[in-house]
N, C-alpha and C positions, 0 to 999 in steps of 0.2 A: 450578458451572463458569461462568466469565465469559469471553466472547469479545468483544474490542474490535477493530473494524475501522476503519482510517483510510484515507481516499482519499489525503490528502497531509498533510504536516507542514511547518510553517514551519522555516526554517533556524535554527540557534542564534544567539544574540546578541540582546540587548535594550537595549544601551547603558546598563545599570544599573551595570556595573563594567568595561566594555570597549567595544569597537566594536559598532555595531548590525549587524543582519542585512544581508548583501550583497544588492544589488538582484535578482540572478538567483535568490536563494533565498526571496524574499518571496512570500507567497500573497496575491494581489490579490483584491478582492471580485469575485464572479461566480457563475454558476450551474454547479455541478459535479455530475455523476452517475457512479455506477459500479455494476456488478452483481457479485454474488457467487453462486457455485454451490457448495453443500456436498454432498459425496458420501460416503456411508459406504464404508469399506474393510474388508477382511477380513485376517486374519493372513497369508494366503498371497499377497496382492496385491503386485505389483511397483510400488511407489509412484513410482519413478523413471520408469518407462514411462508411468504415468498422468499424471505431471507434464508430460512431453514432449507428450502428446496434448492437454493443456489449454493449453499455452503460447500458441497463436494467440488464445485467448480473452482472455488477460491483455494482449496487445499491442494488441488491437483495441477 
């Protein structure tokens, strides 16, 4: 199993065969960090309720 996590992705466009990426979608050089919490779930867990509990972590 492979798990890839991306903090951000640059917008589409590279000007090779069309317009370049719009300025609001460019990723500028800088220092970025993010945290990930992996939690095991069981067959009987209500994943929608778990997701609602974790939403403040994603926003902050």
